[in-house]
Backbone as CSV, one residue per row, in Angstrom:
resi,resn,N_x,N_y,N_z,CA_x,CA_y,CA_z,C_x,C_y,C_z
1,MET,63.071,124.699,149.289,64.013,124.128,148.007,64.656,122.458,148.557
2,VAL,65.309,122.107,149.673,66.034,121.413,149.612,65.675,120.842,149.927
3,THR,64.337,119.712,149.687,63.015,118.542,149.837,63.305,118.271,147.887
4,ALA,63.085,119.948,147.205,63.267,119.404,146.216,64.433,119.072,145.396
5,ILE,65.381,119.727,145.516,67.241,119.015,145.433,66.571,117.285,145.221
6,GLY,66.725,117.054,146.451,66.428,115.971,147.448,65.914,115.095,146.074
7,GLY,65.050,114.702,145.820,64.177,114.857,144.997,64.894,114.790,143.383
8,PHE,64.824,115.609,142.993,65.548,116.693,141.678,67.329,115.072,142.028
9,CYS,67.578,115.166,142.745,68.726,114.133,142.259,68.679,112.379,142.498
10,HIS,67.708,112.103,143.500,66.565,111.045,142.798,65.998,110.594,141.252
11,ILE,65.305,111.367,141.249,64.590,111.189,139.789,66.557,110.683,138.669
12,ILE,67.006,111.473,139.165,68.640,111.044,138.149,69.127,109.933,138.645
13,PHE,69.140,109.838,140.188,68.852,108.305,140.595,68.521,107.479,139.303
14,HIS,67.378,107.222,138.898,66.288,106.189,138.508,66.503,106.095,137.130
15,LEU,66.632,107.454,136.568,66.732,108.015,135.267,68.134,107.781,134.822
16,ASP,69.142,107.501,135.522,70.086,107.088,135.010,69.937,105.131,135.120
17,GLY,69.882,105.354,136.001,69.966,103.557,136.803,71.403,103.164,137.554
18,ARG,72.166,104.310,138.129,73.279,103.404,138.093,73.947,104.630,139.599
19,GLY,73.130,104.820,139.729,72.461,105.471,141.465,74.406,108.013,141.375
20,ILE,74.357,108.059,140.114,74.128,109.295,139.548,74.836,110.569,140.613
21,GLY,73.198,110.551,140.260,72.431,111.503,140.651,72.414,112.035,142.161
22,ALA,73.262,110.315,142.700,72.935,110.642,144.457,73.894,111.974,144.590
23,PHE,75.823,111.768,143.981,76.699,112.580,144.063,76.441,113.786,144.548
24,LEU,75.764,113.990,143.365,74.831,115.570,143.461,75.365,116.476,144.699
25,LEU,74.288,115.121,146.361,73.984,115.899,147.242,74.985,117.248,148.013
26,VAL,76.572,116.126,148.620,77.407,116.957,148.335,77.576,118.229,147.890
27,PRO,77.990,118.269,146.502,78.013,119.757,145.944,77.255,120.947,146.305
28,PHE,76.356,120.561,146.287,74.913,121.138,146.669,74.491,122.196,148.091
29,GLN,75.558,120.743,148.821,75.899,121.388,150.245,77.055,121.986,150.467
30,MET,77.847,122.050,149.640,78.827,122.889,149.557,78.948,123.960,149.106
31,SER,78.192,124.046,148.010,78.803,125.409,146.832,77.774,126.037,147.059
32,VAL,75.985,125.442,147.893,74.744,126.582,147.839,74.774,126.684,149.397
33,LEU,75.001,126.129,149.585,74.578,125.945,151.681,75.660,126.089,152.677
34,GLY,77.277,126.311,151.748,78.170,126.819,152.512,78.449,126.009,153.643
35,TYR,77.885,124.483,153.462,77.695,123.059,154.176,79.169,122.924,154.329
36,VAL,80.545,122.767,154.378,81.652,122.186,154.392,82.577,121.334,155.647
37,SER,81.551,120.926,156.759,82.026,120.237,157.644,81.620,119.220,157.368
38,PRO,82.602,118.163,158.230,82.652,116.952,158.131,81.343,115.845,157.941
39,SER,80.587,117.068,159.225,78.884,116.998,158.799,78.047,116.585,157.573
40,VAL,78.958,116.715,157.287,78.360,116.682,155.162,78.642,115.715,154.694
41,SER,78.923,115.268,155.260,79.123,113.985,154.585,78.538,113.128,155.344
42,ALA,77.906,112.901,156.841,77.220,112.198,157.804,75.639,113.075,157.478
43,THR,75.069,114.351,156.649,74.485,114.555,156.274,73.595,113.345,155.079
44,ASN,75.419,113.468,154.635,74.649,112.700,152.647,74.020,111.463,153.327
45,LEU,74.243,111.010,153.377,74.121,109.708,154.443,73.089,109.128,154.418
46,VAL,72.394,110.095,156.251,71.350,110.371,155.992,70.423,110.416,155.345
47,PHE,69.969,110.944,153.563,69.546,111.364,152.822,69.112,110.293,152.579
48,ASN,70.106,108.731,152.463,69.892,107.459,151.571,69.332,107.325,153.045
49,LEU,69.179,106.592,153.903,67.995,106.222,155.308,66.764,105.860,154.686
50,VAL,66.669,107.964,154.384,64.708,107.615,154.465,64.551,107.981,152.799
51,ALA,65.073,108.040,151.450,64.648,107.551,150.852,64.622,106.623,149.830
52,ILE,65.991,105.190,150.491,66.215,103.853,149.523,64.730,103.409,150.080
53,PRO,64.958,102.816,151.772,63.830,101.913,152.312,62.657,101.687,151.087
54,GLY,62.243,103.258,149.879,60.992,102.554,149.536,61.499,101.790,147.918
55,GLY,62.585,101.684,147.405,63.398,100.920,145.945,63.194,99.780,145.955
56,ILE,63.763,100.502,147.602,64.278,97.922,148.222,63.231,98.044,147.864
57,TRP,62.148,97.883,148.388,61.302,97.026,149.181,60.690,96.956,147.580
58,HIS,60.812,98.372,146.573,59.280,98.034,145.481,60.767,96.819,144.257
59,TYR,62.017,96.390,144.570,62.997,95.865,143.551,62.764,93.954,144.531
60,ALA,62.355,93.806,145.710,62.179,92.519,146.777,60.756,92.214,146.110
61,ARG,59.801,92.650,145.670,58.546,93.106,145.520,58.581,92.336,144.126
62,VAL,58.850,92.742,142.920,59.042,92.367,141.407,60.529,91.308,141.480
63,LYS,61.010,90.785,142.229,61.913,90.126,142.280,62.909,90.139,141.565
64,ARG,63.510,91.369,141.550,64.647,91.650,141.157,65.552,92.505,141.981
65,MET,65.597,91.559,142.970,67.091,91.680,144.000,68.139,90.662,143.768
66,ASP,68.549,90.702,144.150,69.699,89.797,143.952,70.223,90.035,145.071
67,TRP,69.973,88.809,146.383,70.530,89.461,147.565,72.267,88.644,147.658
68,ASN,72.241,88.406,146.991,73.978,87.172,147.466,74.978,88.778,147.028
69,LEU,74.746,89.166,145.802,75.262,90.650,145.206,75.263,92.105,146.072
70,ALA,74.057,91.980,146.369,73.648,92.906,147.873,74.105,92.502,149.123
71,TRP,74.818,91.843,150.185,75.444,91.602,150.734,76.908,91.132,151.015
72,THR,76.812,91.240,149.475,78.694,90.953,149.451,78.843,92.240,148.810
73,ILE,78.124,93.740,148.582,78.369,94.817,148.423,78.541,95.368,150.109
74,ALA,77.826,95.063,150.879,77.596,95.343,151.598,78.908,94.992,153.044
75,ILE,79.067,94.176,152.581,79.970,93.032,153.588,81.904,93.345,153.656
76,GLY,81.551,93.690,152.124,82.930,93.894,150.945,83.011,95.624,151.898
77,THR,81.705,96.551,151.840,82.246,98.091,152.049,82.885,98.201,153.219
78,LEU,81.958,97.882,154.026,82.101,98.095,155.659,82.996,98.451,156.169
79,PRO,83.627,97.162,155.698,85.447,97.737,156.717,86.080,99.336,156.180
80,GLY,86.110,99.412,154.311,86.690,100.785,154.322,85.741,101.989,154.621
81,LEU,84.404,101.541,155.368,83.436,102.232,155.441,84.459,103.868,156.795
82,LEU,85.054,102.203,157.697,86.078,103.208,159.206,87.820,103.961,158.496
83,ILE,88.281,103.372,157.295,89.141,104.240,156.777,88.549,105.493,156.421
84,GLY,87.797,105.449,155.686,86.747,106.536,155.084,86.676,107.258,156.260
85,TRP,86.119,107.194,157.283,85.603,108.264,158.057,87.005,108.862,158.451
86,TRP,87.827,107.634,158.569,89.159,108.748,159.771,89.979,109.790,158.476
87,LEU,89.665,109.209,156.899,90.680,110.235,156.653,89.313,111.453,156.183
88,ARG,88.310,111.048,157.260,87.595,112.264,156.834,87.847,113.323,157.327
89,VAL,88.058,113.205,158.416,87.821,113.922,159.795,89.583,113.993,159.870
90,HIS,90.059,114.018,159.845,91.751,114.015,159.790,92.037,114.434,158.406
91,TRP,92.337,113.525,156.928,93.373,114.228,156.541,92.296,115.130,155.629
92,LEU,91.481,114.594,155.246,90.463,115.909,154.839,89.761,116.908,155.638
93,LEU,89.840,117.251,156.485,88.845,118.070,157.066,89.088,119.687,156.936
94,ASP,90.110,119.935,156.499,89.783,120.685,155.308,89.419,120.743,154.828
95,SER,88.592,122.296,154.694,87.614,122.186,153.191,88.155,122.388,151.869
96,ARG,89.475,123.216,151.914,89.792,123.056,150.360,90.225,121.415,149.560
97,THR,90.903,120.740,150.772,91.243,120.147,150.492,90.410,118.636,150.008
98,PHE,89.031,118.574,151.009,87.595,117.862,150.742,87.132,118.057,149.113
99,LYS,87.043,119.142,148.509,86.374,119.952,147.364,86.942,119.109,146.361
100,LEU,89.289,119.355,147.042,89.492,118.294,146.059,88.419,117.232,145.421
101,PHE,89.035,116.641,146.561,88.814,115.200,146.847,87.798,114.737,146.140
102,VAL,86.236,115.416,145.762,85.275,115.499,145.185,85.050,115.896,144.013
103,GLY,85.756,116.619,143.929,86.754,116.962,142.288,87.235,116.240,141.178
104,VAL,87.605,115.598,142.103,88.660,114.164,141.371,87.634,113.098,141.114
105,ILE,86.252,112.788,142.695,85.578,111.390,142.162,84.734,111.698,140.901
106,LEU,84.042,112.885,141.152,83.177,113.548,140.666,83.500,113.535,138.488
107,PHE,84.790,114.186,138.240,85.712,114.309,137.751,85.746,112.918,136.562
108,GLY,86.371,111.532,137.446,86.293,110.771,137.905,84.660,109.570,137.416
109,LEU,84.037,110.358,137.714,82.332,110.224,137.284,82.270,109.961,135.294
110,ALA,82.629,111.316,135.957,82.071,111.747,134.330,82.566,111.172,133.075
111,ILE,83.702,110.643,133.211,85.017,110.220,132.727,84.534,109.082,132.119
112,ARG,84.018,108.582,132.988,83.281,107.191,133.262,81.551,106.960,132.324
113,LEU,80.580,107.341,132.486,80.145,108.049,131.695,80.551,108.374,130.622
114,LEU,81.002,109.657,129.513,81.279,109.900,128.263,81.844,107.963,127.955
115,TRP,82.395,107.703,127.927,83.394,106.565,128.285,82.334,105.241,128.460
116,ASN,81.035,105.096,128.205,79.820,104.345,128.698,79.465,103.025,127.839
117,LYS,80.178,101.961,128.397,79.431,100.927,126.799,78.921,99.994,127.832
118,SER,77.521,100.534,128.314,76.057,100.177,129.452,75.783,98.538,128.473
119,ASN,75.472,97.388,129.621,75.085,96.748,129.022,73.557,96.984,129.218
120,PRO,73.055,96.154,128.540,70.979,96.059,128.346,70.363,95.647,129.824
121,ALA,69.390,95.850,130.212,68.825,95.210,132.037,68.754,94.122,131.022
122,THR,68.831,92.834,130.491,68.734,91.278,130.563,69.523,90.558,131.492
123,GLY,69.650,89.441,131.029,69.932,88.036,131.627,68.760,87.894,133.295
124,VAL,70.111,86.971,133.629,69.000,85.733,134.493,68.919,86.049,135.412
125,LEU,68.329,86.862,136.515,69.499,86.935,137.816,69.918,86.050,138.962
126,GLY,71.296,86.918,139.042,71.616,85.508,140.260,73.039,85.231,139.402
127,VAL,72.333,84.488,137.982,73.714,83.670,137.726,74.974,84.074,137.218
128,SER,74.606,85.628,136.619,76.103,85.808,136.492,76.853,85.788,137.275
129,VAL,76.601,86.213,138.626,77.026,86.791,139.738,77.557,85.667,141.014
130,SER,76.401,85.263,141.503,75.968,84.514,142.760,76.896,83.030,142.324
131,SER,77.122,82.698,141.253,77.301,81.277,140.513,79.178,81.431,140.692
132,ASN,79.419,82.377,140.696,81.206,82.354,140.058,81.349,83.042,141.729
133,ASP,82.752,82.099,142.387,83.034,82.262,143.612,83.907,83.442,143.431
134,ARG,85.072,83.459,141.980,86.536,84.404,141.992,85.518,85.536,141.934
135,ARG,84.787,86.045,140.839,83.728,87.074,140.146,82.664,86.798,141.637
136,MET,83.019,87.202,142.975,82.329,87.345,144.415,83.660,87.585,144.401
137,THR,84.542,86.933,144.384,86.161,87.877,145.450,86.598,89.033,145.298
138,SER,86.356,89.237,143.191,87.020,90.350,143.071,85.996,91.307,142.846
139,ILE,84.427,91.369,143.804,83.971,92.324,144.019,83.680,92.634,145.295
140,SER,84.309,91.570,146.535,84.816,91.802,147.341,85.629,92.833,147.299
141,LEU,86.665,92.421,146.441,88.312,93.346,147.001,87.997,94.723,146.827
142,MET,86.899,94.983,145.825,86.687,96.127,144.682,85.666,97.395,146.518
143,ALA,84.779,96.586,146.675,83.948,97.017,147.438,84.997,96.833,148.574
144,LEU,85.721,96.575,149.393,86.564,96.936,150.446,87.084,98.861,150.090
145,VAL,87.966,98.500,148.605,88.213,100.206,148.857,87.392,101.308,147.878
146,ILE,85.597,101.024,147.614,85.575,101.536,147.425,84.541,102.530,148.861
147,GLY,84.616,101.368,150.040,83.901,101.597,151.046,84.853,102.813,150.971
148,VAL,85.972,102.686,151.040,86.722,104.420,152.250,86.664,104.887,151.388
149,ILE,85.921,105.185,149.414,85.579,106.594,149.074,84.622,107.168,149.952
150,GLY,83.504,106.035,149.625,82.187,106.230,150.043,81.622,107.016,151.914
151,GLY,82.939,105.869,151.916,83.533,106.425,153.403,82.859,108.045,154.270
152,ALA,84.134,108.505,153.525,84.202,109.276,153.329,83.848,110.598,152.451
153,TYR,83.384,110.830,151.570,82.652,110.902,150.561,81.051,111.455,151.296
154,GLY,80.555,110.683,151.828,79.396,110.572,152.397,77.519,110.029,151.399
155,ILE,78.275,108.677,150.604,77.259,108.332,149.461,77.166,107.070,149.862
156,GLY,77.331,105.823,150.685,77.123,105.143,150.314,78.206,103.697,149.741
157,GLY,78.210,103.179,150.163,79.271,101.763,149.078,78.374,101.425,148.145
158,GLY,77.146,101.121,148.124,77.009,100.732,146.809,76.077,101.291,145.217
159,SER,75.991,103.012,145.873,75.900,103.868,145.468,78.026,104.247,144.296
160,ILE,78.993,103.962,145.008,79.531,103.290,144.120,79.910,102.259,143.205
161,MET,79.146,101.077,143.889,79.275,99.692,142.515,78.648,100.061,141.922
162,ALA,77.878,100.259,141.899,76.937,99.962,140.981,77.205,100.326,139.384
163,PRO,78.147,101.801,139.097,78.907,101.851,138.229,80.245,100.336,137.827
164,VAL,80.635,100.184,138.960,81.650,99.707,138.841,81.345,98.139,138.182
165,LEU,80.611,97.727,139.014,79.677,96.103,138.412,78.822,96.456,136.675
166,ILE,78.358,97.289,137.041,78.165,97.392,135.004,79.301,97.602,134.361
167,ALA,80.925,98.673,134.194,81.635,99.318,133.685,82.357,98.022,133.300
168,VAL,82.984,97.617,135.067,83.916,96.700,135.266,83.967,95.228,134.767
169,PHE,82.647,94.984,135.521,81.988,93.894,135.677,80.930,93.434,134.791
170,GLY,80.854,94.135,133.751,80.006,93.734,132.678,78.700,93.409,133.522
171,LEU,77.910,93.555,135.267,76.950,92.992,134.772,75.492,93.838,134.303
172,PRO,74.277,93.264,134.102,73.287,94.394,133.548,72.789,95.279,134.482
173,VAL,72.116,96.424,134.303,71.617,97.252,135.187,70.226,96.389,135.937
174,PHE,69.675,95.811,135.209,68.797,94.660,135.728,69.202,93.966,137.043
175,GLU,69.964,94.023,136.714,70.233,92.998,138.450,71.373,93.922,139.464
176,VAL,71.690,94.926,138.781,72.753,95.614,139.681,71.690,96.581,140.758
177,ALA,71.220,96.492,140.087,70.059,98.064,140.534,69.287,97.495,141.594
178,GLY,68.944,96.981,142.430,68.087,96.902,143.386,69.064,96.276,144.810
179,ALA,70.039,95.369,143.832,71.479,95.415,144.895,72.069,96.507,145.602
180,ALA,72.935,96.790,144.613,73.683,98.744,145.266,72.278,99.196,145.651
181,LEU,71.100,99.822,145.542,70.354,100.473,146.657,70.597,99.574,148.072
182,LEU,70.273,98.359,148.699,70.400,97.784,149.309,71.477,97.668,149.904
183,GLY,72.462,97.416,149.740,74.370,97.368,149.799,74.258,99.528,150.450
184,THR,74.058,100.345,149.105,74.446,101.578,150.184,73.236,101.983,151.168
185,PHE,72.353,100.881,151.605,71.085,101.146,152.656,71.941,101.036,153.411
186,LEU,72.514,99.967,153.948,72.813,99.184,154.338,74.481,99.737,155.106
187,THR,75.212,99.873,153.900,76.221,100.631,154.691,75.682,102.133,155.085
188,SER,74.587,102.893,154.330,74.692,104.682,155.653,74.375,104.297,156.426
189,VAL,73.858,102.893,157.049,73.989,102.469,158.853,74.605,103.277,159.119
190,VAL,75.481,101.804,158.675,77.392,102.331,159.795,77.456,103.173,159.578
191,GLY,77.596,104.510,158.193,78.582,105.010,158.005,77.706,106.166,158.936
192,VAL,76.587,106.327,158.547,75.942,107.284,160.043,76.393,106.639,161.515
193,ALA,76.455,106.320,161.932,76.688,105.231,163.581,78.274,105.711,163.641
194,LEU,78.981,105.257,162.519,80.338,106.439,162.762,80.443,108.166,163.366
195,TYR,80.005,108.728,162.101,79.953,110.346,162.326,79.102,110.657,163.060
196,GLN,78.068,110.025,163.984,77.726,109.653,164.868,78.394,109.437,166.596
197,PHE,78.441,108.387,166.366,78.936,108.234,168.028,80.638,108.130,167.814
198,LEU,80.987,108.164,166.599,82.877,108.083,166.895,83.371,109.185,167.365
199,PRO,84.773,109.727,168.109,84.607,110.510,168.716,85.675,111.763,167.515
200,ALA,85.813,112.570,167.431,86.544,113.319,166.529,87.297,114.034,167.277
201,PRO,88.015,114.841,166.734,88.971,116.160,167.111,87.877,117.175,168.305
202,LEU,89.064,118.062,168.581,88.647,118.739,169.035,87.809,120.016,168.848
203,GLY,86.513,120.362,168.510,85.876,121.670,168.130,85.618,121.099,166.475
204,ILE,85.553,119.958,165.732,84.913,119.327,164.599,84.060,118.731,164.755
205,ASN,82.775,119.682,164.737,81.099,118.895,164.468,81.326,117.300,162.944
206,THR,80.908,116.536,163.238,81.469,115.066,162.291,79.737,114.837,162.558
207,ARG,78.743,114.672,163.921,77.503,114.466,163.845,76.451,115.073,162.263
208,PRO,75.836,113.801,162.085,75.041,114.627,160.739,73.564,115.661,161.013
209,ASP,73.518,117.075,160.587,72.532,117.707,160.493,71.036,116.601,160.262
210,TRP,70.557,116.134,161.343,69.303,114.658,161.489,68.559,115.936,159.527
211,ALA,67.853,116.804,160.772,66.697,117.853,159.968,66.367,118.363,158.077
212,LEU,68.199,118.021,157.953,68.166,118.171,156.590,68.616,117.394,155.506
213,GLY,68.862,116.049,156.648,69.588,115.042,155.930,67.945,114.536,155.195
214,ILE,66.898,114.565,156.476,66.006,113.519,156.319,65.058,114.483,155.628
215,LEU,64.981,116.044,154.956,63.927,116.772,154.161,64.735,116.233,152.924
216,PHE,66.096,116.455,152.559,66.123,115.948,151.614,66.390,114.490,151.082
217,GLY,65.471,113.405,152.259,65.318,111.946,151.750,63.902,112.132,151.291
218,LEU,63.178,112.747,152.353,61.355,113.020,151.909,61.903,113.748,150.164
219,GLY,62.277,114.516,149.838,62.296,114.811,148.918,63.289,113.528,147.694
220,GLY,63.732,112.753,148.097,63.666,111.498,146.804,63.186,110.865,146.889
221,VAL,62.324,110.525,147.333,61.337,109.527,148.593,60.835,109.460,146.599
222,VAL,59.939,110.784,146.261,59.158,111.613,145.753,59.363,111.542,144.167
223,GLY,60.903,111.640,144.055,62.235,111.677,143.210,62.381,110.704,142.212
224,MET,61.940,109.191,143.494,62.160,108.212,143.236,61.211,107.312,142.069
225,TYR,59.496,107.446,142.662,58.904,107.570,141.883,58.411,108.088,140.797
226,VAL,59.226,109.381,140.545,58.605,110.349,139.772,60.200,109.584,138.264
227,GLY,61.624,109.458,138.754,62.424,108.792,137.372,61.694,107.986,136.934
228,ALA,61.675,106.865,137.959,60.886,105.883,137.396,59.666,105.821,135.972
229,ARG,58.765,106.608,136.735,58.306,106.954,135.359,58.994,107.495,134.147
230,MET,59.436,108.222,134.550,59.897,109.268,133.612,61.666,108.676,132.214
231,GLN,61.568,107.540,133.242,63.115,106.590,132.524,63.070,106.671,131.090
232,LYS,61.597,105.988,130.992,61.281,105.550,128.938,61.703,106.631,127.855
233,SER,60.867,108.108,129.408,60.772,109.346,127.922,62.245,110.152,127.925
234,PHE,63.789,109.756,127.935,64.327,109.884,127.865,65.320,109.194,127.557
235,SER,66.366,110.381,126.260,68.003,109.201,125.504,68.809,108.715,126.652
236,ARG,68.598,107.373,126.778,70.084,107.530,127.694,71.436,108.358,127.573
237,ARG,72.040,108.358,126.132,73.457,108.657,125.564,73.098,110.401,126.322
238,ALA,71.524,110.852,126.072,71.441,111.891,126.132,72.041,111.982,127.674
239,LEU,71.271,111.250,128.591,70.760,111.898,129.908,72.544,111.820,130.335
240,GLU,73.106,110.643,129.565,74.620,110.867,130.240,75.817,112.192,129.472
241,LEU,75.296,111.743,128.346,75.956,112.915,128.587,75.697,114.856,129.424
242,GLY,74.309,114.642,129.835,73.970,116.267,130.660,74.930,115.750,131.632
243,ILE,74.515,114.624,132.330,75.316,114.365,133.585,76.659,114.706,133.356
244,SER,77.279,114.445,132.387,78.353,114.249,133.122,79.223,115.530,132.524
245,THR,78.024,116.584,131.359,78.924,117.987,131.833,78.555,118.921,132.875
246,VAL,78.066,118.135,133.879,77.394,118.449,134.624,78.303,118.850,135.891
247,LEU,79.473,117.439,135.665,80.056,116.751,136.902,81.178,117.557,136.605
248,VAL,81.480,117.779,134.815,83.044,117.459,135.067,82.567,119.577,135.456
249,LEU,81.657,120.259,134.999,82.113,121.724,135.491,81.584,122.104,137.325
250,VAL,81.150,121.251,137.991,81.903,121.475,139.065,82.827,120.661,140.337
251,ALA,83.462,119.739,138.885,84.328,119.560,139.447,85.744,119.951,138.829
252,GLY,85.854,120.738,137.844,86.665,121.316,137.276,86.729,122.423,137.998
253,GLY,85.437,123.364,138.370,85.634,124.294,139.387,86.024,124.649,141.108
254,TYR,86.355,123.468,141.256,86.546,123.185,142.826,88.175,122.615,142.501
255,VAL,88.476,121.726,141.348,90.569,121.871,141.198,90.554,123.411,140.614
256,VAL,89.700,124.130,140.393,90.058,125.814,140.478,90.075,126.885,141.042
257,GLU,89.501,126.096,141.917,89.696,126.554,143.302,90.588,127.010,144.230
258,TYR,91.129,125.229,144.213,92.309,124.565,145.320,93.338,124.799,144.864
259,VAL,93.680,125.143,143.705,94.660,125.764,143.050,94.986,127.062,143.260
260,LEU,94.039,127.572,142.798,93.945,129.004,142.999,94.540,129.065,143.863
261,ASP,93.772,128.751,145.157,93.557,129.132,146.885,95.458,127.979,146.780
262,ALA,96.338,127.815,146.597,97.442,126.795,146.613,98.686,127.753,145.929
263,THR,98.411,128.606,145.677,99.333,129.309,144.656,98.973,130.553,145.204
264,HIS,98.036,130.952,146.249,98.147,132.710,146.863,98.680,132.324,148.576
C-alpha cells in the first residue's frame, strides 16, 4: 500500500505538472499511518531522493532542463532549509501545531489552484529567466522564504517553487518542470542530511525512516512514467478542481482538529 501511495502522488505530480501531488504524502503519513514526529518531514524528503532522479534524466535528455533556473532554486533555498529544520524540531514539534501548519500550506495551494491562470508550455528555454538578472534576484529571494517552508514541511524547495514560478513570475510549465525537479532533488539531499545528523532535542526522533521513504520513492518511480503517459487524457481544469477539493478537505480537517483541541 505504501508503494502504491507513493506512485499515486507522483502520478498527480506529472498530471498536474507543478509538484502538487508530492504534498499529499505528509498528510497520508500523519492521518493514516499516525506518523507525526519530525521524522515524518525527513522521510518525505527521502521519497524525493528515490523518485526524482529518473525525471531529471528525462528532462536533461530531451533538453528541457533550464540549468540556471535549477541552480538558482537550489542555492536560494538551501539557507532556508536550516531555518525550516530548526522550526520543525523546536517550534512545530507538537503534532497539533504541525498539522495546523500543514493545513495552512495545503489550503494556500488549493486557493492558488482554484485561482489558476497557468501559462502554456511554450517559449524558448532559458530566455525568460536566465537573461533577466533582476528576475533571477527576485526568484532567489523567494526561494529563501520557500526553503524555510520546505525544510519544515519536508517537501524540498523545488516542489513549492514550481507553482510560484508559474503563478507569480509567469513562467511556462515547459521551462519550470525540469528545473523544479532538479532543485527539489538537491535541496532534499541537504534536507535529509540536516534531519539525519544535526542534534535534536532530547528524546525527539528526527532521522528519516529510510525503509518507508524508499518504498514511497519506488512507487514514485512507477508513478512518474504512468503520470507522463496519462497527462494528455485529463482535463487540466478538472484535475485542478479535484486536487483543490482534496486539499481543502484535508486542510479543513487539520484546522478543525486544532481548534477543537485548543478549546478543551
